[in-house]
Each structure stands twice: as structure tokens, then as C-alpha cells.
C-alpha positions in Angstrom: 4.3 -6.0 -51.0 5.6 -3.9 -48.0 4.2 -4.4 -44.6 3.6 -1.8 -41.9 5.0 -2.9 -38.5 5.7 -1.8 -35.0 7.9 -3.3 -32.3 5.8 -4.5 -29.3 7.6 -4.8 -26.0 6.2 -6.6 -22.9 6.4 -4.3 -19.9 5.5 -4.3 -16.2 5.0 -0.5 -16.4 4.3 0.5 -20.0 4.1 4.2 -19.2 7.5 4.3 -17.6 8.9 2.4 -20.5 7.4 4.8 -23.0 8.8 7.8 -21.1 12.3 6.1 -21.0 12.3 5.2 -24.7 10.8 8.5 -25.8 13.6 10.3 -24.1 16.3 7.8 -25.2 15.3 8.0 -28.9 13.9 11.5 -29.2 10.5 10.0 -30.0 7.1 11.4 -28.9 4.8 9.6 -26.6 1.5 8.9 -28.4 -1.5 10.9 -27.2 -4.6 8.7 -27.3 -6.7 11.0 -25.2 -9.1 12.2 -27.9 -10.0 8.7 -28.9 -10.2 7.5 -25.3 -12.5 10.4 -24.4 -14.8 9.6 -27.3 -14.9 5.9 -26.4 -15.5 6.7 -22.7 -18.3 9.2 -23.6 -20.0 6.6 -25.8 -19.7 4.0 -23.1 -17.7 1.7 -25.3 -14.7 1.4 -23.0 -14.7 0.4 -19.4 -13.2 3.3 -17.3 -11.0 0.8 -15.5 -9.0 0.4 -18.7 -8.0 4.0 -18.6 -5.6 6.0 -16.5 -6.6 9.6 -15.6 -9.1 9.5 -18.5 -6.2 10.2 -20.8 -4.2 7.0 -21.5 -4.7 3.3 -21.7 -3.9 1.6 -18.4 -2.0 -1.3 -19.9 -0.5 0.1 -23.0 1.6 3.1 -24.1 3.5 3.9 -27.3 6.1 6.2 -28.7 6.6 7.2 -32.3 9.2 9.0 -34.4 8.4 12.7 -34.5 8.7 13.0 -38.3 6.5 10.1 -39.2 2.7 10.5 -39.9 0.1 9.7 -37.3 -3.6 9.5 -37.0 -4.7 12.8 -35.3 -7.9 11.2 -33.8 -6.4 8.1 -32.3 -2.8 9.4 -31.8 -1.4 6.2 -33.3 1.8 6.5 -35.2 1.9 5.2 -38.8 5.6 4.9 -39.0 8.5 4.0 -36.7 6.8 3.0 -33.4 7.3 1.1 -30.2 4.3 -0.2 -28.3 4.6 -1.2 -24.6 2.0 -3.7 -23.3 1.6 -4.6 -19.7 2.3 -8.2 -18.8 2.1 -9.8 -15.3 5.5 -11.5 -15.4 8.9 -9.9 -15.2 11.6 -10.4 -17.8 13.4 -13.7 -17.5 16.4 -14.5 -19.7 18.0 -12.8 -22.7 16.0 -10.9 -25.3 15.6 -12.7 -28.6 15.2 -9.4 -30.3 16.8 -6.1 -29.3 17.2 -2.5 -30.5 20.5 -1.1 -31.7 20.8 2.7 -31.3 23.4 4.8 -33.1 24.5 8.2 -31.9 24.3 10.5 -34.9 27.4 12.4 -33.8 29.3 9.1 -33.5 30.0 9.8 -29.8 29.1 6.5 -28.3 30.4 7.3 -24.8 28.3 10.5 -24.6 25.3 8.5 -25.7 26.0 5.8 -23.1 26.2 8.5 -20.4 23.0 10.2 -21.5 21.2 6.9 -21.5 22.6 6.0 -18.0 21.2 9.4 -16.8 17.8 8.3 -18.1 17.9 5.1 -16.1 19.7 2.6 -18.4 22.4 0.3 -17.1 25.6 -0.8 -18.8 25.8 -4.6 -19.1 29.1 -5.0 -20.9 31.4 -3.4 -23.5 32.1 -5.4 -26.7 35.2 -5.1 -28.9 35.3 -7.4 -31.9 37.0 -7.3 -35.2 33.7 -6.2 -36.7 33.3 -3.2 -34.4 32.6 -2.0 -30.9 29.4 -1.4 -29.0 28.0 -1.2 -25.5 25.3 -3.6 -24.4 22.9 -1.7 -22.1 19.6 -2.5 -20.3 16.5 -0.3 -20.1 14.9 0.3 -16.7 13.1 -3.1 -17.0 16.2 -5.0 -18.0 15.6 -5.3 -21.7 19.0 -5.4 -23.6 19.8 -2.9 -26.3 23.1 -1.9 -27.9 24.7 1.4 -28.5 27.0 1.6 -31.5 
């Protein structure tokens, strides 16, 4: 049996993280406004849980543009990152991280583009098995560029 999955990332600002990762990966920010509007109109959702009547206050997600998604809820049904607001800041090394690969094989151009989006370079790694750059997203989560 195959399981559907998404990667959930704790965040202090889920919307800023969604914007960064959408730009970094070429993903689309999920649009939950239709569902949110229906839930608000029906009185099912507290308006305090919503930002500008269009997005969840404490959650945002990005999805691969070629993967299917539910048109009513906006939720991706394929490759997806979900960012949930948490009160604490990141402390310590990630136990799980994302590896990104530049399709053109131009790692340095990818690193510069990601830096322009707000990522930081933590270190460059050269080992017998390969080379990569360890970077951090705007909230300090590590990821690698191969």
C-alpha cells in the first residue's frame, strides 16, 4: 500500500515561509479562500482564525504546480509543504531536511538565486561522495543544494 504524505514544517510566520519556499522551488501557494469563505459564511470557523478573509492565520502551504489539487479546498494532493505556526523559534539542528537539485546542474547559480530570496549559506561540503551547499531558509531551517 502506498501512502499519501506532505512535509509539515513548524514556523513562526507560515505565510512568509510559504512565499519563500514557493519561490525557491517553483511551487504554488495553495489558495484556500473558497473553502474559508464557505466556512466563514456558515459560521463554522471563527474569523480570528483567518487572515484577510482569505487564508488561515496559522497555516500556509505550497504545492507542486503539476500535481492535482482539490479545487474547492485548494489543498494539493501531491508534493506539498505545509507550514504551521508554533510559538517557539527553531533551536538546534533539523532532524529532517530538504535537498534541492538545480535541474541545469548549476549549483552556484541556484545558491545565488536562493540567497536573493532570503536564504543563507551555512557551509560548503566537499566529500568523496559529492559536493553540496548547506543553506538555511529565512527561519533558520537547514536545507542542501546539490
